[in-house]
N, C-alpha and C positions, 0 to 999 in steps of 0.2 A: 360273374357272366352278367352281359345284359339282358334284362327281360325286352322280349319285342309284344306289339300289339298288331294293328293291320295297315295292309296297304291294300288299295283296291283301284280295280280300272275300269270305266265306265263311259259311255258315250251319254251326252247332255245336251238339252237344248237351251241356250239362253234365254229364251222368253219363260220358260217355265224354270229353269235354275241360273238364274244372275249371277255374275262372277261375286265371290265371297272373300273376305279379307280374313277368314277364317286361318289360323296358322295350319291347319288339317289338311289343306291343299297345297299339293306339293307342285301341280304343274297342270296346266289348260292349254291344251292345243287346238284351234281351228282346223276339224279336218280337210276342210276346202282347201287348205294349204297343201296337202298332200295330193290332192286332185292334180291343182296348178303345177306342183313340183312334177308329177309324173308328165302330164301334157308337155312341160316345159321341155323338160329333160330330152324326153322321147324326140321332139320335134327338133330339137337344136343339134340333137346326137346326130339324127340323120341328115340333116341339111349341112352340117360341119364336115361329114365325112362323104359327101356327094359333092361339095364345092372343093374339096381338095384330090377327091379321084379326078374329078374333072381338070382342076388347074393343072394337074400333075400328067396328065392325059393318060391315065389310067382306064379311063371310062370315056365314051362320048358323051354329049351333052343333054343330048335326047336319043334314048332315053333308057337309063341301065335299070335294069334289077336293082331294088335297095340292097340286096345284099352283095351283089356286085361292088359296090361301093364298101365293102369291108375284106375286100382278098388278100389288099396289100399295104405294105406300111408307106405314109405313117396313119392313114385313114381307118385301118383294120385295128389298132388299138385303141383309138377313140373312140371308133364304132363298139367295140365289144365290152371297154369300160362303160361306158353310158347307159348300152341297151342292157346289160345286165342288171346294174342299180335301176333302172328303168322297170325291168321285166319285177323287182323286188318291190317297188312301190306300186305298180299295178296291181300285185296280189293282195296288197295293204289297201288299195282302193276297192278291191272287190268285197274283201272282209268287211269294211266300212259300211259299204251299200248294203250288203247281208244283213249286218246288226240294225241297221235303219230300216230295214224293209221286211224281215223275215216274220213280223208279226201279224202282217196284212196282204204279202205279195204269194200269189199261188207259184209254186214250183221253184220256191225261193233257193231250196237248197241246192236243186238241180241247177239253179241259174249259179250259183255261188262256184258249185263243183267244177261248172263249164270253165267259169272264170279263171278259177285259180289253175285249172289245166291249161289254158291259155298262156297263162303268166309262167307255168312252166316251160310251154313251146316256145315261147318267147327267149327265154333262159338257154334253153338247147340251141336254137337256131342261130342263137349270139355267140355261144361259146363254140359250135364247131360250123365255119364258115365253110362255102359251097365248095370250095376247092379242096379242103380238108377231109370231108366225108360227105360226100353230096346225099346220099340216101339217108344218114341222120339230120342232117341239115334240112332237108325236104320234109322228112316227119315231122320237127319241129315247128316248121311253117304251116305244116297241114292243121296241125294241133291247135297253132295259134288262131289263126284265120276262121278255122271252123267254132273251134270252141269261144272263141269272143264275140261270133256271131249269133251264137245260141244266148248267150248272156246279154247280149244288146236288145235280141229280139223279144226274151222273154220279159227283161226288166221294161221294154217299151209296150208291153202288150197291158203291163200290170200298173203302169204309172198313170195309164188313161183314167183309172178309178181312186188314183189317190189325189187326194184334197190338196196334200202338201207340195205337188208338183205344179208349177206355174204353166201356162200356155205355150210360153216361149220355151220353156226347158222341154216341154213335152214335144214340140215341133223339131225341137233338135235332135232329139233323142228317135224320133219317127224318122225324120229326114235321112239321119246318118245310118241308121240299120237299114233301111232298103236299098240305099245307094249301096251300101257295103255289100248287103247281099247281092246285087247285081252283079257287082264287081266280082264277088267270089264264084257266083254262078259262072262268067263268062272264063275267070281261068279255068274252072272245071272243064270248059265245054273245050276249052283251045289247048289243053295240057299235052294232049296225045299227040299234037303235031308241035311241038314247044318251039322248036326252030322257024318254024314257018310264021307263028304266031307271037315271037317274041315282043316285037313293040305293042301289040295290043295287050299282052298279058303283064309288061310291066306297066302299062297306063293304069289297069286293072287294079294291080298291086299298091302301087302309088294311090289310086283312089280309096281303096279298101283302108290303107294307112291312114287316110288323112281324115276319114269318117270316123275310124275309131277315136281319134283325137276330139273330134267335134264332139262326138257323144259320150266321150268322158268330161269334156269341158260343160257339159250341161250340168253336171252333178255340183259344180260351184256354186250355183244360185240354190238347188235343193238344201244342200249341207252348210250353207253360208251362216247358219246361227248354232250350228252342231259344232260340239267340242269334246275332245276326246281328255277325258279327265281323271287325273290320278290322284288318289288321298291317301292319306296316313295319320296313323297317331304314334309318335314316338316317346318309346319309354326306355331308358337307357341310349342304347346306343345305335339301334337298328329297327327294320322294321319284319312285321312277321307276315310272308306271302300266303295270300289266299289264293284260292280260284278265282280268275278273273270273272267278270260278269260285265253284261254290255247293257245299256238301259237308254231308251229313246226318249 
């Protein structure tokens, strides 16, 4: 039987822990790659679904709700697959941000919880489209937008006191969080007369979704020198799995 030693996963900053040629280092992933992937996949999936829905005359060009671009084939399949993966990536991004900020940010656990709930909401509204079960889809949308708004607001407030966050990154976070909040409040104020305010509500939904992407993109600079490092010592034929730990 093979004997096993250790395997460890943590976040490291390249300025403090430069890449090592040690054979104990199994993998080193720039966490900003996850942020890029989240934004690119989300934006691409939505735009491709929109273009297909409009091209096939399933929806008008100006302006459908984003979810309306995911109710008919073939765009519904693209949307469902892409956004479910995006929801998983979004949850990963939330956890990475929490690992990097939990020691210094107030209400960090609340922000993480709201961010993870938002990721779940995104997955729920994607899995069940508005024509299949409108109540479940609507609940997922509320959890996503409200949950991520709380996440953005909390992170933006704390980032003002974080020397690691550049002025440009802080401004991106603040602008995105404020505009998204106004859009969400607009949706809430018009929701009782949905049919009458359908176009303004759609504009608010697209605006909030865009601002979420801008907010997430701001982390690329913040996490540029941060890597997810997986290490382990090999003895025999395997690794011994120990409790994962995070370190910034």
